[in-house]
C-alpha positions in Angstrom: -1.2 -33.4 -7.1 0.2 -29.8 -7.4 -2.5 -28.3 -5.1 -1.6 -30.8 -2.3 2.1 -30.0 -2.7 1.5 -26.4 -2.4 -0.9 -26.7 0.5 1.5 -29.0 2.5 4.5 -26.6 1.5 2.4 -23.5 2.8 1.7 -25.2 6.1 5.5 -26.2 6.5 6.3 -22.6 5.8 3.7 -21.4 8.4 5.1 -23.7 11.2 8.8 -23.0 10.2 8.1 -19.1 10.3 6.2 -19.3 13.6 9.2 -21.4 15.2 11.8 -19.1 13.8 9.8 -16.1 15.0 9.8 -17.4 18.5 13.4 -18.1 18.3 14.6 -14.7 16.8 11.9 -12.6 18.5 14.5 -10.1 19.5 16.0 -9.7 16.1 12.6 -9.5 14.6 11.5 -6.7 16.9 14.7 -4.7 16.0 13.9 -5.2 12.3 10.3 -4.2 12.8 11.3 -1.0 14.7 13.6 -0.2 11.8 10.9 -0.7 9.1 8.2 1.5 10.8 9.7 4.8 10.0 10.4 3.8 6.5 6.8 2.4 6.1 5.4 5.6 7.5 7.3 7.7 5.1 6.3 5.6 2.1 2.6 5.6 3.2 2.8 9.3 3.7 4.3 9.9 0.3 1.5 7.7 -1.3 -1.1 9.5 0.5 0.2 12.9 -0.4 0.6 11.9 -4.1 -2.9 10.6 -4.2 -4.3 13.8 -2.5 -2.4 16.1 -5.0 -3.7 14.0 -7.9 -7.1 14.2 -6.5 -6.9 18.0 -6.4 -5.6 18.2 -9.9 -8.5 16.0 -11.2 -10.9 18.3 -9.3 -9.5 21.4 -10.8 -9.5 20.0 -14.3 -13.1 18.9 -13.9 -14.2 22.4 -12.7 -12.3 24.0 -15.6 -14.2 21.7 -18.0 -17.5 22.7 -16.4 -16.9 26.3 -16.7 -15.8 25.7 -20.4 -19.1 23.9 -21.1 -21.1 26.6 -19.4 -19.4 29.3 -21.6 -20.1 27.3 -24.6 -23.8 26.9 -23.8 -24.3 30.5 -23.2 -23.1 31.3 -26.7 
């Protein structure tokens, strides 16, 4: 019974959301325009953090390889 209620509730939410989107299209577009710069900044920060983390991992891996080669030569 719970699955049926959640399915019907989901369909009602989709229909209500679509109707409200049509009614408040201008307000939605203003909100969407306001969210775009914030989203781009956040996505850029995440990408930069991932890139820096990747570079640190690569440097640590190279350092570890150099250490292993030095130990093998001894």
